[in-house]
N, C-alpha and C positions, 0 to 999 in steps of 0.2 A: 416680129410677131407681135403687134400692139392692136389687132383688129379686135373691136369689142361686139358683144351682141345687140343685133339690131332686130327688128320684126322679120318674121319669116317672111322669105320673098312669096309672092303670088303664083309663081310655076309650079307645076306638079312636081311633087318629092319623090324622090325613089331611094332605096337602099339596097344594095347587094351585099349580103352577109355571107361571108365565105365559111365554111365549117367543114374543111376537109382533112383535119388533123388526124392522126393516128395516136395511140397511147404509148409509142415507143419510149419517148423522152421522159413521159410520166411514170414509166415502168409499170403499165397494166395494160389488160387486153381490151379495156373500155376506151373508144375514142375520148381523148379529153374533153371535147366539148358537150359530152354527155355525163361526165363526172358531177356528183352532187356538190351544190356548195351552198350551205346553210338552208337546205331542204328544195333546194331547185337544181335543176341541171344548168351547169353554166350558161350553156345557149340560150336558155329562157331568160336568165337574168339579161345578157346581152339585148336580146329581141325587145325586152320591155323597155330598155332605155331608149332606143329608138320610137317606139309606140308612143312613149310618153313625150318625146319631143316635139311631135306634130300631130295633131287629130286627124289627118287627111294622108300621112304617108303610106306609100306602098311597098312592102318589102318582099325582096326576093331572096329566098335562103337557098343556097346552093350547098347540096350535101351529096357524097359518093352514093351512087345508087345503093350499095350494099346495105348503108347506113339508115335509108329512109324508114324501113319497118320498124327500127329500134326508135327512132325520133318519133315515129307516130304512136307507138306504144307509150312512150315518155308523156307525150302532150296527153294522152288519154288518162295516165296515172296522176297527173297534174293539173287535170281540167284547164288545159291551155291550149285553146283553139280560137286564136284571133283571125278574123275574116281578112284582115290586110296583110298577110302572110302567104305567099305561094312558094312552094318548094320545085326547085328543079335540080336535074341530076349535075354534078361536077365532072370536070375532065380530068386528064392526067396531070396537069400542073396548075399552078394558080392562075396564070395567063388564060388558060383554056376555061377556068371554071368561072372566072369573072366575064369572059366572052359568053360563057352560056348564059349567064344572069343578065347580061346586057339584052342577049338575042330576045330572052324572054320578055323585057321591057319593051323593046321596039317593035315586037310583034304585035302588042296590044295597043300600040299607039297609032294616032292619026297622023302625028306629026313627030318630028324628032326634038322638040321644046320640053323644058323641063331641067332638073337638076338631079344627079345621082350621087350618092355617098357610098363608098366602098368600105367594109368594115370588117375586122377579123372576128370570127365566132367565139373566140376565147379570149376577148377584150371587153369584160362585162361591166367594167368600172367606168366606162366613158361616160362622162355627164351630159344631162341634156343641154348644158348650155354650150359645150363644146360643139355637139351636133348642131344645134340651131346657129352657132357662129359659122361652122363650116359651110352651111347652105347659103347665109347672107352673103359671107365673103365671095363664094363661088358665082353667086349671081351678078355680082358686081365684076368681077376678075377674070372669070373663067374657072378657076381651081382654087382649091384651098386644102392644104395638106398638113396635118397635125403633126408637131413636133415639140421636143423638149430641148432645151440646153444640155451640154454634157456636164456632169457632175465631176467625173473622174479625169486624170490627165489623159492625152491621147497621144499615140504614136502611130506613124505610118510605116508600115514595114515594107520594103522594096523587093523586087525579084531577087536579090543577091542576099536578101536574109537581113540586111542591115536596116536599121529603124532610126527615125528621126522625130523629134518632138513636134507637135502640131498645136497651134493655138486654140485651145479648147472654146474659146469665145466664140469663133468661127465655125463651131461643129455643132449641128443638130441631129439629134436621134429621132428617126421619123417613127411615127406611129400611125394609126388610123383612128377616125375616118379620114379618107382622103375623097374629096368631094369636088365633082365637075359639073360644067354645063353639059348636058346629054349629047347635044350634036357635036360639040367637041370631042367627048369621050366616044362616040359612035365612030368619028374619023380616025382617031388615034387608034382603037382596036382593028383596022381595017388591016394592019401590017401582019407580016409573017413574024411568028414568037422569035425572041433573040435570047441567047444565054444571059444577056445583062438586065433582062426584065425582072428586077427583084420586087417592083411593087407596080401601082397603077401610075404613080407619078414618072416612073422612069419610061414607061410606055408613052406617056403623054409627052414627055420631053423630046423622046426620040422623032415624034411626029412632027417637031418643031415648035410646039406651043409651051410658052412658060409657065411656071409654077408659082405660086404663091403660097407663103408659110404662114401657117397659123399658130398660138401657141396651144400645147397640149397640157396634160398633167403628168406627174409622175406616177400616181395611183393607176393611171389608165395603163396598165400592166397586160402584155400577152401571157397569159397562164400555159406554161409548156412543162413544168418540172414539178416534181414533190413539194421543194420548197416555195416555190410560187403559190402553189394550193393552199399551203399552212398560211400563208401571209395573206391570201385572198380570204381565209375563213374568218380571220379577225376583223376584216373590213367589210364584208358583205352584209346587207341587212339581211334580217331572217325570212325564211320563206312563208 
C-alpha cells in the first residue's frame, strides 16, 4: 500500500455512489445517507468530494426508488444541483445496485473504455487524494481497492467456535472507493450474484482478476450508528 498520487489519467472517469441504506442501525426512520451533517445531508458531502477530485468525472448515484423524491427535495433545499450527477434506481442487493449503476454508464458509452470508482454514499470523509490515487493506480494495474491496517488484535473463529490469533500485520480492513478499469469491471459483473460477494473486489476476484490494494485513511469511516454520527459531526466541515 505504497502507491502515491499521480496526475489523473486521461481516460473518462466515472463514479458509482451507492446509497441504499436504511436508518435501522442509526435508530431513525430517516435513511442514514439523508441525515444532516454540519448543515448538509451526509450524501451531499460524499458527492462533493468526488466532484472536487476531478473536473470531468461523471457520477451515477444509485438510490432506492422510494428515496428518490426525498433526495430531490433535499437537493432543492440545499441548492445542490450538480450537472455531472445522474440518479438511477437501486436493486434488492448491493451487487444489483452496483450493476444498475454500471448499466447506466455503459448505456451512454460508445466504448467500454474508462475507469469507474464505486463508493459508499455514507463515507463522506474520503479525501480527494485517495480518490485521485485510486484512479491513477487502477489505470496502471486494473484495480485499486482502498484499505487500512488493522489496529486491534484479530482472531479467526472456526466453525467449531474455537478461535486462533491472526497476525494483524497481514490483515487489511477494506474501505471504498474501489476503482477499476471499466471494461474489466463490465466483464466481472456478467456473472450471477453469489452469497460471498461482500464488495466489488470480491466480484472482480471471482471473475479471475487480481486486486491491487491502496492506502486509505482511518477517518474514511462508514457512518452507520449514532456513535459514528457524533464523531462525524466533530470532523465534518461546516455546511
